[in-house]
Each structure stands twice: as structure tokens, then as C-alpha cells.
N, C-alpha and C positions, 0 to 999 in steps of 0.2 A: 481646775486650775484657775485661780482668780485673775491672773494676768493675761489670759487668752485674749487675743485681738482677732475677732472673727466676724466683724461687721463694719460696714462703711461708717456707720454712726459713731463708732469709737475713734475714728481718726480725728486728730487735733489740728489739722491744717485746713485752710479755707477751701471752698469749693473751686476756686480758680486754680488750685494746685494741679500741676502736671502729674499724670499717672502712667505707670507701666504695669501691665498685667502679665503674669507668667503662670501658665498652667502646667501642672505635672501630668505625667502620663498615667498616673494612678493615684488613688487616695493615700494620704500620709497616715502612717501608723501613729499611735500615741507618742511613741519615743521620737519619731521623726518630726511630728508636729511640735512637740515641746522644744526640740533642739533648734528647729528653724525659727520658732518664735524667739528663743533666747538669742540666737545669732543676729537676727534682724533687729531686735531691740537694741543690742549693743551697737550694731552698725549705724542705724539711723540717729542714735544719740551722738555718735562721734563723727558722722558724715560731714566732710568738708570739701570745698572746691577752692583751690588756690589759697589754702590756709584760712578760709572763712567758713564758719559753721553754716550748714544748710538746715533749714527748718523742714523736717521730713517726718513721715510716719508710715505705717504699714498695717496691713491686716492679711489674714489668711482665710479665704472664703471656701466653704464647702469642703474643707480639708484637702484642697488640691490647687486652688488659685491664689497666688500671692499678688497683692496689690501694694505697690510702693508709690507714695505720693510725696512731692516736694513743692514747697511754696516758692515759686520762682520770683515773686514780687519782693522777697527779702534778699535772696541771693540765688542766682541761677547756677545750676550744676554745670560743670564743665564736662567735656567728652570723657576725660580721664575719670572723673568722679562717677559718671554714669557707668563706665566700664566696671567699676568696683562692685556695683550691684550685680551685674551680670556674672562677674567672677565668683561672688559669694554664692549665687544660685548654681553656677556650674560646679562648684566644689561639692554640691550635694550628690552629684553623680557618683563620685568616688566613695563617698561616705555611705550612701543609702541606695545607690542605683536609682536615684530620682533624676528625671530629665525634664527640666522646665523649658526646653527649647525645641520641642517637636511641634512646629507651627502648623502641621497638617491635621492636628487633632481637633475635635469638636467636643465641647462639654455641654451635654444635653441634660436638662432636668426632667425627670419622670417622677411626678409626685414629690416626695421628700428625698428622693435619691438622685444622684448625679451619675450619668453614664459618660465615660470618656471613650469616644469612638473615632476611628479613622474613616476616611471617605467610603471605603467599601462596606464597613459596618453600618455607617449612616444610611447608605443606599439600601442595604439589606433590611434594615429596620423600617425604612420607608415602604419598601416593597411588601413587607409582611404585615404592614399596618401597625406595627409595634409603636412607631412614632409617626407624627404627621407634619405637614408643612408648617404648622403653627407651633410646633414643639418649642418651648422656651430653651434658648441656647445662650450660654454665657457670652456677653459682649466683651470680647478680648481686644477690641480696637478703640476703646474710649481714649480720649486725649486728656480729659480733665476729670477731677473728682466730681465737679458739678454735672458733667455729662453722665457719669455713672449714676449719680443720685437722681437726676432729672429724667433721663431716658430709661433708667433702670439697669440693673445688672444683667438683664437678659433681653434678648430680641428673638423674634420668631426665626425658626430655621430658614424660612424662605427669604428673610432679610439679611441673613448672615453671609459672610465671605464665601462660604462653600456652596451656597445656593446655585450659582451658575454652573457648577460642576455636577449637579444632581438631576435626576429625572423624577419629577413629582407626578406620580401616576394616580394617586388618590387625592381627591379634593379635601377630604376631612382631615 
């Protein structure tokens, strides 16, 4: 599909743009991926706050993480306009049983694969040596597009939000 938006480099907004990251609880199928791409394309094109167009863009990373970016220097989104993004992604639960709002999940990269794990699964993977403290984990807390590009899409598991809740028994 030539219109796929699946990298940060494809975003047409400046690095100062505010970002929201939404991770699904599983990988999207081809049909789900195409549908979400289509819905988000229409959404960001028509996205407005108080009747003024917002300059926004999006991408879907690793077939499970949606990044929505808006250039606040042109027009800032309002609370209501931000809610519309959340509603669009919440509607995917009814359509495809996709949940972008399970904030206790961790998206860990293992080679070219992404593993979506809950706390118990992360701890078990650490304990078995399947993953380690430096395992690249999606940075879901970035505030700007520039942060994502500069600091990278990933951070080590030991630097992620879940690290204080884990027991790191292996150094490697």
C-alpha cells in the first residue's frame, strides 16, 4: 500500500509538534491497519479546534503504535478536539476489538519483532533471561516529535516507566 504512514520521517509537521502515542494490545491485521490508516488520514485532514484547521499528521509504528502529532505553533488543539482523537481510537474497540488504552502494557523490541507484554510477562521474560534490562522498549511518554526523533522511539527497559515495578536479577 503506497499510502502507508509507518515512520516518523513521513510526518509533515515540525519537530516542535506535540505528540500522543497510543499502543494497541496486539498487532493490527492488514485489514485493521488499512482501516485505521484511512480513518486517521481523513481525521487529521479535517481536524479542527474552535472552527480553525489544525496542522496535524500521524503514523502507525510497528503495526501497533499510533502516533498523532499536531503543530501547536499554528493553532493549538482544544480539549474537545483532543477528545476526538481519543474517541476515534476508542471506536476501534467495537470494530476490531483493538484497545489503545491499556496503559499497563509494555512494547518491547526483540530483533525485528515487537512483543506486547503486561507487567507479569515482562518480569517472567526478565527472570528467564529472554529479555534484559537494556531491552529496547517503545517510548510512549514523549511529548514532542523532536523528542521522539532525538531521543529515539525506544528507551531501555530499565529507563521506562515500568522499571521501578520490576526486579532486575540479571545484569545482562
